[in-house]
N, C-alpha and C positions, 0 to 999 in steps of 0.2 A: 503493500499500500504506499509506504514511504517512498519507493522507487518511482512509483508512478506518479505521485505528486511531484518528485523532483524532476522527473522528465518534463512533465507538463510547465513547469516553473522555468526550467532549463531552456524550452522551446520559446517560451515568453521574454526572455532575457538575452536570446542568442544575439551575437554581434549583429549589427544594422538593424536590429528591430526598435521602434520608436513608436510612442503613441502617438506622435504627430506627423508619422511618416505619410507623404501623399499619395493619394488613390493610385496614380500609376505604378508605384512600386509594389500595390497589393494586387495588380493585375495577375489573373490567373495564369501559369506557365501553360503555354502550348508547346509541346515538345516536337521535334522532328518526327519522332516515332508515332506520335499521335496523328500528324499531318500525313504521313506515309499509310497509316492504316486506314485513314478515311479516304484517302485516294483509292487505295486498293480495294475496298468496299464499294464505293461508289463507280468505279471503273468496271468491276465485275456486274454490279447490278444493270448499269448501261450497256452493257454487252460491249465494252471497248478493250477487250482481252488482247487484240492483236495489236494494240498501241504501246509503246513504252514510254508511260507517263512518269515525269519526275516533278514532285511539287518542293518548292523552296519557300521558306519563312524570310521575308525581305524588309528592308526598311523603307519608309515613305519615299525616300530620294530615289530608290530603286523601280518606282512605279510612276506611270502618269499622274499629273496632277488629278486630284478628287478622284482616285481610283482605290478599291479594295483589293483588286486582284488582276491578274493577267493571265492570258494563254498564248502561247506561241506554238505552232505545230509545222511539222513537216510531213506532207502527205505521201513522198515517195518513199521515205525511209519508216513511216509510222510511228514517229517520235514527237512527244511534245513536253514542254515545260508549263508548269502553273507556277505563277507566283502570287502568294498570299501576305498580306500586310502584317506586319510583326505586331503581336499584342501591345506593345510598347507604343505604337503610334496610333491606336484606335481611339475614337471619341466616344464610343459605347460605353455603358455601364460593364465593369470587369466581368460580372458574371454571364454576360451575353456574348463576349468575345468569342468563347471557343466554338458556341453554336454557328455564330456569324462566319467564322473561318470555314468551319465545315461547310456551310451554305455556299460560300464562295467557290469552293473545291468541286461541289455539284452543279454550280451555275457553269464554271468553265469547261466542265466535262460534258455537260449537254451541248454547248458551243461545239466543243470537239466532235460530237456525234452529229451535228449539223452541217460540220466543215466539208463533207462530201456535195452539198448542194450548191447550185450556182449562185455566187453573190455579183450582184450587178451595182452595188452602191445606192440603190435606192430601197433596199429592204431592211436595212440594218436596223431601224426602229421596230419594225415588225418582229424580225428575228428575236429582238431583246424582249419583247413583251411575251412572244412566245416561251422564249428561255426562262422567263420568270415565272410565267403561269406553271411550267412543267415543274421547276425547282421548288415552288411553293407547294405545289401536290404532292411532290415526293416528299418533302419535308413533312407536311402535315401528317401524311401516313406513317413515316417514321418517328416523329415526336410526339405524335398524338395530339388532342384537343387543346392542350395547354401551349401548344407551339402558335406564335402570334407571327404574322406576316413581316417579313423583312423588305420585300420589293420597294418600298418606299426609298430606300438606300440605294437601290440598283435598278434604276428604271430604264438605263441605256447604257450602252457600250460603245467604245471607241474602236473604229475599225475602218481603214483606209480600203478603197476599192480593190480587190485581188489580194490583199494582205491575207497572211496566215495568222493571223492575230486577233484578239479581242480583249476587252478589259471590262471587268465590273466597276460600274462607277457609282459613288454615293450622291451624285447630283442629279436632278430633273434633267430631261432632254430640253 
């Protein structure tokens, strides 16, 4: 019993802990292993097994302005890289960040699934609406009725005509 109390107290007074620590330092850690697990899980669910998908946790400076994630793919060798925003750079409440990162992975993988369709530059807003609706439907099934829609953070994506790239944006089109 004394050992348990000492362990709990030891955690509370560990180096770096302070009652006045800002919220950003209390951000729940999202590990590379978690991101990899989410990527593998959703890649399998979306039947993208023929793709070699890598997901990276990156700082805000590695993404386009006002984006939460990015996807670049190479159709000829079936490889793709997803970049997701580091939790330290998020503006969401800390408890919501892991779910939002997982959502970004799903969102980008749906774009990858749709990458086989022709893109003429005029359909990007329509595609983004479809990707958001599919993402929200899948997440509602996965997370249950307590899940609330996050599409207000991701109403469009940045994609130039013919480019093999899409970005999840947090601003409205």
